[in-house]
C-alpha positions in Angstrom: 214.1 133.9 152.5 214.2 134.9 155.8 214.6 133.2 158.8 215.1 134.5 162.3 218.3 133.6 163.2 220.2 133.5 160.0 223.0 136.1 160.2 223.7 135.1 164.3 224.1 131.7 162.9 226.0 132.3 159.9 227.8 134.9 161.8 229.1 132.0 164.1 230.0 129.3 161.3 232.7 131.8 160.1 233.7 132.0 163.4 235.0 128.8 164.1 236.2 128.3 160.3 238.6 131.7 160.8 239.9 129.7 163.8 240.3 126.8 162.8 242.8 128.3 160.0 244.2 130.5 163.0 243.4 133.5 161.8 242.8 136.5 164.1 239.4 137.3 165.1 237.7 140.1 162.4 238.4 143.7 163.5 235.5 146.2 164.1 236.8 147.8 161.1 236.5 144.4 159.0 233.0 144.1 159.7 232.2 147.9 159.0 233.8 147.4 155.7 231.2 144.0 154.4 228.6 145.6 152.1 225.5 147.0 153.8 222.6 145.5 152.6 220.2 146.7 150.3 217.5 148.4 151.3 213.7 148.0 148.9 211.1 149.9 150.1 207.5 148.5 148.9 204.8 150.7 148.6 201.2 148.4 148.7 197.5 148.7 148.8 194.4 146.3 147.4 190.7 145.7 146.4 190.7 149.5 145.2 187.4 149.1 143.4 187.7 151.7 141.4 187.1 154.7 144.1 188.8 157.8 142.2 186.5 160.1 145.1 187.1 159.4 148.5 184.0 156.9 149.2 181.2 158.1 151.3 179.6 157.6 154.6 181.7 154.6 156.4 183.6 153.9 153.6 185.5 156.5 154.0 186.6 157.0 156.8 190.0 154.5 159.1 191.8 154.3 162.7 188.4 157.5 162.9 190.2 159.6 159.9 188.5 160.6 157.3 190.8 158.8 154.5 190.7 158.0 150.3 190.9 159.5 147.5 193.4 159.3 144.2 194.3 162.9 144.3 195.6 161.9 147.6 196.6 158.4 147.2 198.8 159.8 144.5 200.2 162.5 146.8 201.1 160.2 149.8 202.6 157.7 147.6 204.3 160.0 146.3 205.7 161.5 149.7 206.3 157.5 151.0 208.9 157.3 148.6 211.0 161.4 148.8 211.0 159.4 152.5 213.0 156.5 150.9 215.2 156.4 148.7 212.8 156.5 145.5 214.4 154.3 143.1 214.8 151.8 145.9 210.8 151.8 145.5 208.7 149.3 144.3 204.7 149.5 143.9 202.6 147.0 144.3 198.5 146.1 144.2 197.3 142.9 145.6 194.2 142.9 143.0 190.5 143.9 142.1 191.7 147.0 141.6 188.9 147.8 139.7 184.8 145.9 139.3 182.4 147.4 141.0 183.5 150.3 141.3 181.6 154.1 141.3 179.8 155.4 138.3 182.7 157.8 137.7 185.3 154.8 136.6 182.7 152.4 135.7 180.5 154.1 133.4 184.5 153.9 130.9 184.8 149.8 131.7 187.7 151.2 134.6 189.7 152.9 132.1 189.9 156.4 134.5 191.3 154.0 137.1 193.6 152.0 135.3 194.3 155.9 134.2 195.3 157.0 137.5 197.0 154.5 139.3 199.0 154.7 136.8 200.0 157.7 136.7 200.6 157.6 140.4 203.4 154.6 140.2 202.2 151.3 140.5 204.5 148.6 139.1 202.7 145.1 139.6 199.5 144.1 140.5 197.9 140.5 140.9 194.8 140.1 139.3 191.8 139.8 141.3 188.4 138.3 141.6 187.0 141.5 139.9 189.1 142.1 137.3 187.4 139.3 135.2 184.1 141.5 136.1 184.1 141.6 132.1 185.6 138.6 130.8 189.2 137.2 130.0 189.3 138.7 127.1 188.4 142.5 128.4 191.4 141.4 131.2 193.8 141.6 128.0 192.7 144.8 127.0 192.3 146.4 130.0 196.4 145.7 130.6 197.7 146.0 126.8 195.0 148.8 125.5 192.8 149.4 123.3 189.9 151.0 122.5 186.5 148.7 124.1 184.9 145.7 121.6 181.0 147.7 122.5 181.6 151.2 122.9 184.6 152.4 121.7 186.8 154.8 123.4 184.3 156.5 125.1 185.6 159.3 126.4 186.9 159.9 122.6 190.2 159.6 123.1 192.4 156.6 122.8 192.9 153.7 125.9 196.6 153.5 125.8 196.7 150.3 128.8 197.7 149.6 131.8 201.2 151.7 132.8 201.8 148.3 135.3 201.6 144.6 135.1 199.8 142.5 136.5 200.3 138.7 137.4 198.7 135.6 137.4 199.6 132.6 138.3 197.4 130.1 139.0 194.9 131.5 136.5 195.0 129.1 133.2 193.5 128.8 130.4 192.1 125.8 129.8 192.7 124.9 126.7 196.7 125.4 126.5 197.2 125.6 130.4 199.2 128.3 129.9 198.3 131.2 132.3 196.0 134.1 130.7 198.8 136.8 132.4 202.0 136.9 132.8 202.6 134.7 136.6 205.9 136.7 138.3 208.3 139.7 137.6 212.1 140.0 138.7 212.6 143.8 139.3 216.5 144.6 139.8 217.2 147.2 143.2 221.1 148.3 143.7 222.2 144.6 141.8 219.6 142.2 143.9 216.9 141.1 142.3 212.9 141.2 143.6 210.5 138.8 142.8 207.0 139.5 142.3 205.0 136.3 142.7 200.6 137.4 141.5 198.1 135.5 143.6 194.1 135.1 141.7 191.5 134.0 144.5 191.1 130.0 143.9 187.3 130.2 144.2 187.2 133.0 141.0 184.6 131.1 139.9 181.8 130.8 142.4 181.9 134.5 142.9 181.9 135.7 139.5 179.4 135.1 136.2 180.2 131.4 134.3 180.3 134.4 131.4 183.3 136.7 133.2 185.3 132.9 133.4 184.8 130.9 131.0 187.5 128.9 129.4 189.7 129.9 132.5 191.1 127.4 135.5 192.0 129.1 139.0 194.5 126.5 140.6 195.5 126.5 144.7 197.4 129.0 145.5 200.5 127.8 147.3 200.8 125.1 145.4 201.3 127.7 142.4 203.1 129.8 144.6 205.1 127.4 145.8 205.9 126.9 142.1 206.3 128.9 140.5 208.5 130.6 143.8 211.2 127.1 142.5 211.1 128.8 139.4 213.2 132.1 140.5 215.5 130.4 142.6 216.4 128.8 140.0 217.3 132.6 137.8 219.2 133.4 141.7 215.6 135.6 142.9 215.7 134.4 146.5 213.9 137.7 147.8 210.7 136.4 146.7 207.2 138.3 147.0 204.0 137.1 146.6 200.8 139.0 145.9 197.7 137.6 146.8 194.5 138.1 146.4 193.1 136.5 149.3 192.8 137.2 152.6 191.3 136.7 156.6 190.4 138.9 158.9 191.6 139.5 162.7 189.3 140.8 165.6 187.1 143.6 166.3 189.9 144.8 168.9 192.5 144.6 166.4 194.2 148.0 164.5 195.4 148.7 161.3 199.4 147.0 162.5 197.7 145.0 164.6 197.3 140.3 164.3 194.9 140.0 167.0 193.3 136.7 167.0 193.8 136.1 162.8 190.9 133.9 161.1 190.2 133.0 157.6 192.0 131.0 154.2 194.6 133.4 154.4 196.5 131.1 157.3 196.1 128.0 156.2 198.1 128.9 152.4 200.6 131.0 153.6 201.6 128.2 156.7 201.8 126.4 153.5 204.0 128.3 151.8 207.5 127.3 151.0 210.0 129.0 153.5 211.2 130.8 150.7 208.4 133.1 150.4 209.8 136.0 152.8 206.4 138.7 152.3 202.3 138.1 151.2 200.9 141.4 150.1 197.2 140.7 149.9 193.5 141.0 150.1 190.0 140.4 149.2 188.5 140.8 152.6 189.1 144.4 153.1 190.6 144.7 156.3 194.0 146.5 157.5 196.6 143.5 159.5 200.1 143.6 160.1 201.4 140.5 160.4 204.3 137.1 161.3 202.4 134.2 159.9 204.7 131.3 160.2 208.1 133.6 159.4 207.0 135.5 156.6 205.8 139.2 156.9 201.5 139.7 155.9 199.7 142.4 155.7 196.5 143.9 153.6 196.0 147.8 153.2 192.3 146.8 153.8 190.3 148.4 151.0 189.1 152.3 148.3 192.3 153.2 148.6 192.2 154.0 152.2 195.8 153.4 153.4 199.2 152.0 152.0 200.7 149.4 153.6 204.9 150.8 153.8 207.3 147.6 153.7 210.9 148.2 154.4 212.7 145.4 153.1 216.4 144.9 154.3 217.9 142.6 151.6 221.7 140.8 152.1 223.9 141.7 149.0 225.5 139.2 148.0 222.8 136.4 148.6 220.3 138.3 147.8 218.2 136.8 151.0 215.9 139.2 152.7 217.6 139.8 156.0 214.1 141.4 157.1 210.6 142.9 156.5 208.8 145.2 158.7 205.8 147.0 157.7 203.5 149.2 158.4 199.7 150.6 157.6 199.6 154.4 156.4 196.4 155.9 156.1 195.6 157.7 153.2 194.3 161.0 154.9 192.9 164.1 153.2 195.3 166.7 154.7 197.6 166.3 152.2 197.3 168.7 148.7 195.9 167.0 146.0 197.7 165.6 143.5 197.0 167.5 140.5 196.7 165.4 137.2 194.8 163.1 139.5 192.6 166.0 139.7 192.3 166.9 136.1 191.8 163.4 135.0 189.0 163.4 137.8 188.1 166.5 136.1 188.5 165.4 131.6 185.6 162.6 133.1 183.4 164.1 134.9 183.0 166.3 132.4 182.4 164.0 129.7 179.8 162.2 132.0 177.9 164.9 132.0 174.7 165.6 134.0 173.6 161.8 134.1 174.9 161.4 137.4 173.9 164.3 138.5 170.5 163.3 138.2 167.9 162.5 141.1 166.4 159.5 140.6 164.6 159.2 144.8 164.6 160.4 148.2 165.1 158.5 150.9 163.5 159.1 154.2 166.4 157.9 156.6 170.3 156.4 156.2 169.2 152.8 154.6 172.5 150.1 155.3 173.8 147.3 154.1 175.3 145.9 157.2 172.9 143.2 158.3 171.2 142.3 161.7 173.3 139.8 164.0 171.4 136.4 163.9 171.7 134.0 166.9 175.3 135.3 167.1 176.5 135.5 163.4 176.0 138.2 161.2 174.2 136.3 158.7 170.8 138.1 159.2 168.8 140.5 156.8 169.9 143.9 155.2 167.9 146.9 155.8 169.3 148.3 151.3 169.7 144.4 151.1 165.6 144.3 151.2 164.9 147.2 149.6 166.3 146.1 147.0 165.1 142.3 147.0 161.7 144.8 147.3 162.6 146.3 143.8 163.6 143.4 142.3 160.1 142.1 142.8 158.0 144.6 141.6 160.0 144.6 138.5 159.0 141.2 137.3 155.9 140.8 139.6 153.6 141.5 136.6 155.2 140.5 134.2 156.7 137.4 135.2 153.8 136.6 137.5 157.0 136.6 140.4 156.3 136.0 143.7 159.8 136.1 145.7 162.6 138.3 144.7 166.5 137.0 146.3 168.8 139.4 146.6 172.6 138.5 147.2 174.5 140.7 149.9 178.1 140.5 148.4 176.0 142.7 145.3 174.9 145.9 147.1 178.1 147.0 147.6 177.3 151.3 149.7 175.0 152.7 151.7 172.2 155.0 151.1 172.5 158.8 153.4 169.5 160.5 153.9 167.9 163.2 151.5 168.1 163.2 147.6 169.3 160.3 145.6 171.5 160.8 142.7 172.1 158.2 139.8 175.8 158.1 140.7 175.2 157.2 144.0 172.8 154.2 143.0 174.9 152.6 140.7 177.7 153.3 143.8 174.8 150.4 145.3 174.2 148.5 142.7 177.3 148.9 140.8 177.3 145.0 138.2 175.0 145.5 135.8 173.0 141.7 136.0 170.3 141.2 134.4 167.1 140.3 136.9 165.7 136.1 136.1 162.9 134.9 136.8 162.3 131.2 136.9 160.3 128.3 138.2 161.5 126.5 142.2 159.9 123.6 143.3 159.1 124.8 147.0 161.2 121.7 147.5 163.5 123.9 145.6 163.4 126.8 147.8 163.6 125.0 151.0 167.3 123.4 149.1 168.0 127.3 148.2 167.1 128.3 151.8 169.1 125.8 153.6 172.0 126.4 151.5 172.7 129.4 153.1 174.4 127.9 155.8 176.8 126.4 154.1 177.9 129.0 151.8 177.7 131.5 154.7 175.9 133.7 153.0 171.8 135.8 153.5 169.8 135.6 150.1 168.2 139.4 151.4 163.8 138.3 150.7 161.2 140.2 149.7 158.9 141.3 151.8 156.4 138.7 149.9 158.7 136.1 151.8 158.6 134.8 155.8 160.7 131.9 157.2 162.1 131.5 160.7 166.1 129.8 161.4 166.1 126.6 164.1 169.5 127.7 165.5 170.1 124.5 166.7 169.0 123.0 163.7 171.7 121.4 161.2 173.6 122.2 158.4 174.0 120.1 155.1 177.3 119.6 153.6 178.2 121.1 149.6 177.2 117.9 148.7 174.0 117.6 149.9 172.9 120.9 151.3 169.4 119.9 151.0 169.9 117.5 154.1 169.8 120.7 156.7 167.0 121.9 158.7 167.9 125.2 159.7 164.5 126.9 158.2 162.0 124.9 160.0 159.6 122.9 157.7 156.6 123.6 157.2 156.7 127.8 158.5 158.3 129.0 155.0 155.4 131.4 153.5 155.5 133.9 150.4 152.8 135.7 150.4 151.3 134.3 153.4 150.4 131.6 152.1 152.9 128.4 153.3 154.5 126.8 150.8 153.9 123.7 149.7 157.2 122.2 148.1 155.1 120.0 145.8 154.2 123.2 144.3 156.2 125.8 141.7 156.7 129.4 142.7 157.9 132.4 140.3 161.6 133.6 141.9 163.6 136.4 140.7 167.2 136.4 141.1 170.3 138.3 139.3 171.6 136.3 136.4 174.6 136.0 138.4 172.8 133.5 141.6 170.8 132.0 138.3 174.1 131.0 137.5 174.7 129.1 140.7 177.1 132.5 142.1 177.8 132.4 145.8 177.7 128.7 146.3 173.9 128.4 146.0 174.2 125.9 143.4 170.6 124.7 143.9 169.5 128.0 142.0 170.8 126.5 138.7 167.6 123.6 139.2 165.1 126.9 138.1 163.4 126.1 134.8 161.4 128.7 132.0 164.2 130.9 133.1 162.9 134.2 131.7 166.1 136.9 131.1 164.7 141.2 132.2 166.3 144.4 133.2 169.7 145.3 135.0 169.1 145.2 138.1 170.2 149.0 138.8 167.5 150.0 136.6 164.5 147.6 138.4 166.3 150.1 141.6 166.1 153.2 139.8 162.5 152.9 139.1 161.2 151.5 142.5 162.9 154.4 144.2 161.5 156.8 141.7 157.9 155.7 142.3 158.0 154.6 145.7 160.2 157.8 147.6 160.6 158.7 149.9 161.2 155.6 150.4 162.2 154.0 154.5 164.8 151.0 155.5 162.3 148.5 155.5 161.6 146.4 158.8 163.5 143.2 159.2 161.2 140.6 161.0 161.3 138.3 157.4 163.3 136.0 159.0 163.2 135.4 162.7 164.4 132.2 164.9 162.7 130.3 166.6 163.2 131.9 169.5 161.0 134.8 168.1 158.6 131.8 167.7 158.0 128.9 169.4 157.0 125.8 167.6 153.5 125.0 167.6 
């Protein structure tokens, strides 16, 4: 473990011991003869989400530069290894390498991403929440290989599995209490041992479909890290790195290598970690930061392969302790040569994908973004693209299921739409989860409760154009146990199709199956009745784009505040 000032204290004690024996002071030549520390370089990334090709729009830039794309990422990794001693370099990741991926990867169950990152030299990765999107059995297949049980070997070649080791110390099989994956790995570098503990987001069951986490339980990140740190120390490992799929956010003024006003779960988790843990490579929040939290180096490399965190460790050759740790977030610029093997991989899968990806499904008259407007000083307002998707879901279920409203969760809107022609691939990138639409009955009282739960969860449900209501900034927020007790939504203000909602009446409402199962903390939706499962959300979105083209950004006037609509 690395504790600032430790080396100085140790040297002082040695000098006292020598003086007590009457020996002469150590000469500079003798001091230089001591074993030099072992230099170890960690190259880290997180939240890649299958972005083999450079992301479009704002997702494809960082620190004012175009960034990302696995062809360039592989080249940057190779150059960073060459700058260090290659045999002393370990490449790691902090989860969500797959899931919520663009069509080029998702159409093949993310096998292309695993192949690309294996080829790029990844060694270890923690399991993120999105690694569970298709369930535990599929994650094990991704690790170990084999054709998909339903779709087979989609590209016509055998899938050999990951060339790196997935780690998850806190995802347990409920029936046995044993970890689903290997909890940690020990990597030897020039005789010293470096331990890597993989950590999955404890809240995974709240943001992944219930089918994805069936039969699993998730333990506290800090407690589990401490447990396995003790086990590693018993095995003689003193240099310990946690690959944690949880993170935080720094203030907007902070750059990619800053740590300004750091907030979020990562702070508490790190503060509760054992002092023997030296480095925390984090993720999940898609942020970039480079922090010292409670004497530990804590890093994150944003998302989509736009950054690589270059971490330099000096490890005592005798004790195995980390003497120093420093990091630098490096932009994956596109001004380097493309890795030809990655180019060949991308082209191979593009050929198999064929003309489907490029098929035009609609036209937008302007860019339609997923960004949320501010609602009384917070980013809890509506989103142009979120509203558009809610409109599409209502259009898919209003006649067939008599739906009168639809709501979309913000986490399911993954990319912006640029102005102009929209391809199937672009629509897929916006909605990649293949959730089914579910139409259900809710009473007016339950609807108010769902809307109050937004302020408990900190997530706004994007409403269809039929929905309108007023929010009181001075109202009270409910609790997790009693969300309906909140008074943020002005009673009597909720309308559907311009008619005030009767709390005793019943209404048909459409959401996706993730929300219908209580996802994102919207447990009030699980009280719905007469559920009917419909088409895939992407199909509804594509049909709406085709039917309504040219499509414009909806007006953001479905949620208003008491400042805009004074009390009667």
